[in-house]
C-alpha positions, 0 to 999 in steps of 0.5 A: 500500499502507498505511504500516507502523504503530507497534507495539502497546500492551501490551493489557488483557484484552477483553470477550468471547471470541475475538480483539480487534478494539477496545480502547477504553481510557479514551475521553473526548471533548470539544467546545468551543461558545463558552466551554462545554466539552461533556463527550461521553464521560466516560471509556468502556472496553470491547472488541469480539472478533473476529466480535462483533455489538455494539449502541450503543443511547442517547438523542439527544447520549449519544455513540453516533455520536461513539464510533463515529466515534473506533472507525473513526479518523474523530476523534480523542479528547480523552483515552484511546485506541482499539486496532484490531487490535492497533494504537494509532490515537494512534500512527498518522498520519492517512495510517495511519488512513486506510489502516486504514479502507481495508482493514479497516474498511467504514463504513455511514451513515444518510444514505448519503452517496452522491456524487451525480454517480456512478452506483451502480456508480462509488460502490461501486468508489470505495474499491477505487480508492483502496485501488489495485485496478484499474479492471478488478477494482474494476468486477467487485468492485462489480458483484457486490456490487450484484447481491448485494444485488438491484441488478444492474439498476440499476448506471448509476442515480445515488443520486436516482434510487433509493429510500431502501432501494435507496441504502442497499443501495449503500451497504452494497455500498461498504463491503464492496467492499474485503472488511473484516472490521469492519463499522460502522454508524451507524443504518443503517436510521433513514431507511427504511421498515419493508419496506426496513429489514427488508431492510438488517437481514436483509443485516446479519444474514447478514453477521455470521452467515455471512460472520463480520463483526464489526458494530458498530451505532449504533440507536435500535431497541431490538428490532434491538439485541436481535438483536446479541451484546451491547449498551452503552447510552450515558448521561451520557458512558458506557456500560452494559452490557446483561446478554445476553438482556435488552432494553435500557433507555435509562435504566437504573442505572448499572453501568459496563463493567469495574466 
């Protein structure tokens, strides 16, 4: 079972209607490259409501993936905080952040990140086993998800025996095996051909619209971003809000979220 977490800090107003899932507070992240300090995020603040689909777009190096990693508790900010489901990451231990991810957050990577020595069934079971499910329950849940995603006949295939689209469906099933309410997707269609990309988009759309998942997605595809409830453009380490119904522009006039 997960360790108990620290009490949540006082919460600011959150963008959008509904229960806040993420509250990003003046988030900053820099890295050191030899003698140089690289500022990736320069004080980003926004909220994500329960059941919302948020798209993060921007040019390469704009901080999209860094921001997604911080939302998932995979990295620590240089300053500022991320509050997930009312709990401050800064007040959590590494073990508590891991427990938060296992229970509440599914992560889908552009490069799939499947274990090559495990078959599809075993790859999907892994997070459930880490969370403490018994092997029988984990096996049944993984098989159910793979069948739902059209991979019922591929359970014993290893990643190298699957197409890119099939590998991404395995990765999506793995992200969902613990029944999280939140999905974080980093360029989930970036390595796929058009047909496979459409399949993944259809699955994600269904999970959001029918399954009620909160979805935060990094994408270079502006047409895909237009499907989201809301879009933020990452530019110069800052987040620029795109008005609803407006197609994102990678070089918009600066209008900071919350300004």
